[in-house]
C-alpha positions in Angstrom: 30.1 -20.1 -23.2 26.7 -19.0 -21.9 26.7 -16.4 -19.1 24.6 -17.7 -16.3 23.8 -14.2 -15.1 22.6 -13.1 -18.6 19.0 -13.6 -17.5 19.6 -11.4 -14.4 21.2 -8.7 -16.5 18.2 -8.7 -18.9 15.6 -8.7 -16.1 17.4 -5.9 -14.3 17.5 -3.7 -17.5 13.7 -4.3 -17.8 13.1 -3.2 -14.3 15.4 -0.2 -14.6 13.6 1.0 -17.7 10.4 1.3 -15.7 12.1 3.7 -13.2 9.9 2.3 -10.4 11.8 2.2 -7.1 9.4 -0.2 -5.4 9.6 -2.6 -8.4 13.4 -2.4 -8.2 13.2 -3.1 -4.5 11.1 -6.2 -5.2 13.4 -7.4 -7.9 16.5 -7.0 -5.7 14.8 -8.7 -2.8 13.8 -11.6 -5.0 17.3 -12.0 -6.4 18.8 -11.7 -2.9 16.5 -14.5 -1.8 17.8 -16.7 -4.5 21.5 -15.9 -4.1 22.0 -14.8 -0.5 18.8 -15.4 1.5 20.4 -14.3 4.8 20.9 -10.8 3.3 17.6 -10.4 1.6 16.2 -8.3 4.5 18.8 -5.7 3.9 17.0 -4.6 0.7 14.1 -3.4 2.8 16.4 -1.4 5.0 17.4 0.9 2.1 15.5 4.2 2.3 13.4 5.0 -0.7 15.4 8.0 -1.7 18.7 6.1 -1.4 17.4 3.3 -3.5 16.2 5.9 -6.1 19.7 7.4 -6.2 21.1 3.9 -6.7 18.6 3.2 -9.4 19.7 6.2 -11.4 23.4 5.4 -10.9 22.7 1.8 -12.1 21.1 3.3 -15.2 24.2 5.4 -15.8 26.5 2.4 -15.4 24.8 0.4 -18.2 25.6 1.0 -21.8 22.4 -0.8 -22.9 20.5 2.0 -21.2 22.3 4.8 -22.9 19.0 6.3 -24.1 18.1 6.9 -20.4 21.4 8.4 -19.3 20.5 12.1 -19.9 17.3 11.7 -17.8 19.2 9.9 -15.0 21.9 12.6 -14.9 19.3 15.3 -14.8 17.5 13.5 -11.9 20.7 13.1 -10.0 21.7 16.8 -10.5 18.2 17.9 -9.4 18.6 15.9 -6.2 22.1 17.2 -5.5 23.8 13.9 -6.2 27.3 14.0 -7.6 27.5 12.5 -11.1 30.9 11.3 -12.4 
């Protein structure tokens, strides 16, 4: 069976590899508009630093981005964010 979210997962990996917070924000806003338009505005309410923290945590949560894990952990440590 084909996973309908496979495209989303692939596009998210592409965006995360860029490590660009504003591109991630745009991606999330676009996806929210498609899936839950009434909540899309919430994406813009996330502070830049908070979204950057989330971006690095997203990277750590993905096995397909394992080559980026060390850099993400380092960034989180340098910004005093607990890393599990």
